[in-house]
N, C-alpha and C positions, 0 to 999 in steps of 0.2 A: 475717543474719550481721553482726555488728558489725565496723566497720572497725578495723584495727589502729592503735594510736596509738603514736607514738614521741615521746619527750621529747628535744628537741635542746637541748644546753647553750647557754645564752645567752652571748654574747660582747660585752662592753662595751668601748669604746675609752677610754683614760685621759683624765681631765680634765687640762687644763694647770694647773700650780701657779702660778696667776696671780690675785691678788686681784680684778681687774676681772672675770675670767671667773666666779669663785666668787660674787661679789656679784650679777652678772646672773642666775646660776643660781638663787640663793635667792629672788630676786624672782620668777622664773618659777614657782618652787615654792609661793610664797605669803607671803613676807615683804614687808611694805608698803614701797613706794618711799621713804616718808619716815621709815622706821625709823632710829633713831639707832644703827645697828649696821653694821659693815663688816668684812670680812676685810682684813688687812694683812699685809705681809711682816714676818717677824722674822728678822733677819740673823744673830743670834747669841743664845745664852743668857747672854752676859756682861752685867753690869750696865749698861754704856754702851748696849747695844742695847735692852735691855728698858726702859730709861728713855724710849725714843722711842715705845713702844707706848701708844696712847691707853687710858685707863681708863674704866670697868671692863672687864676682860677676861672675856668670858662663856664662852670655850672656846678650845681650841688644836687645830688640825689639823696634824699633823706629817708631813712628807714625809721619807722616808729610803730608801736603796737596799736592795733585798732581795738578800742574799748567802747563800752556803751556810751560813755561821755563824749568820745570822739565822734561816734556815729550820730549822736544827738546834735552836736555842734555842726557837723556837716549837713544834716537835714535842715537845721535852721538857716544855714548859709544858702542852701539851694532854694529854700522857700523865699528868702529875702531877695535873692537874685531874680527868681521867677516873677516876683511882685514888682520890684523896683528896676530891674534890668541891671546890666553891668557893662561898663565900657572897658574893653581890653585893647591896648595899643596894637595897631597893625604891625608893629615891629616885634611883637611877641609871638613866637610859634607855640601854639597851644592846641591840644585836642582833649576831648572828653574821653574818659575811660569807660568803655562799654563792653569790652570782651568779657563774656561770662556773666554779665549783669542780669539780674532778674528784678522784677518790680519789688519783691520783698527782701532782697539781699543787695546791699550796696558795696560789695567788695568782691574782688576776684584776684587772680594771681597774675594778671597782666601788668600790675603796677610797676614792676621793675622795668619792663620794656617801655611802657608809657613814659616813665621818668627819664629813661635813657634817651628816648626820642625827643622829649622836651629839651634835654640838655644839648643834644647834638643839633637839633633843629634851630636852637637859638645861638649856636656857636659856628654855624656854617661859614661865616666870613673868615674865621680863623682856622677852621678844620673842615675843609670841603671833602665830601665823600669821593671815592674813586668813581670815575666815569663808568657807567654801565652796571654799577652795583645796586643792590636793593635800596640802600639809602638814597642814592642819586635818583633812582626812579620814583621812590616814595615821595621825596621832597618835591620833585617836579610835578607829580600827580596832585599833591596836596597844597601847593602854593596858591594862595588866594582863596582857599576854601574856609568854611566856618569850622569851629571846633567839632560840631556834630558831623559834618561831612568828612572831616579827617578821620574821626572815630569809625565811621562806616567803612571807609577805605581800608583802614587798619584791620578791622574785624573781618573783612572779606578777603584779605591777603593770605593765601596759603603759604607763600614763601616765608613770611615773617613768623607765622605760626610754627612752621617746621624748624626754623632757626632758633626760635625761643625754646621749643621742646628740647632741642639738642643742648642748648645752653643750660636748661634746667636740670639736665643730667650731670653737668660738670660740677666740680667742687668736692667738698668733703661731707656735705650733709647726706644723711641716709633717709 
């Protein structure tokens, strides 16, 4: 008789929105120590603040609070896309965020990792991961996959879950 299996929803703790934490995290995942790339804070989208950001910019990971209005807007977008479809360029590396998601809750704490993977996945021509690293393997496994398939691969990957958990302990937040 086969043993019953249960799928327990994964729960990831949030990453601190801290460039030092994020830079260490991407090094653990496979970006070279000597890469001329680093996360930095952007304090405003006003011209004065954007002038302080080093160039070139390869990606932006944006942090914003989730509020009922945000949730409602996201739900409306999902419904519109389900009804009308959506064309996403094959040149864009994109995955859905499903780690820790439940039917009645549309948020979890994998958003930092998903945002970082989006940024790195879309910057691979400029910032290739180290051979044999998690990132190298993950991008090889997910190239040509749909956003849902990439999400499933991420959700099943114990290495990234452990690396995320370690990074979530870093920083100054308690």
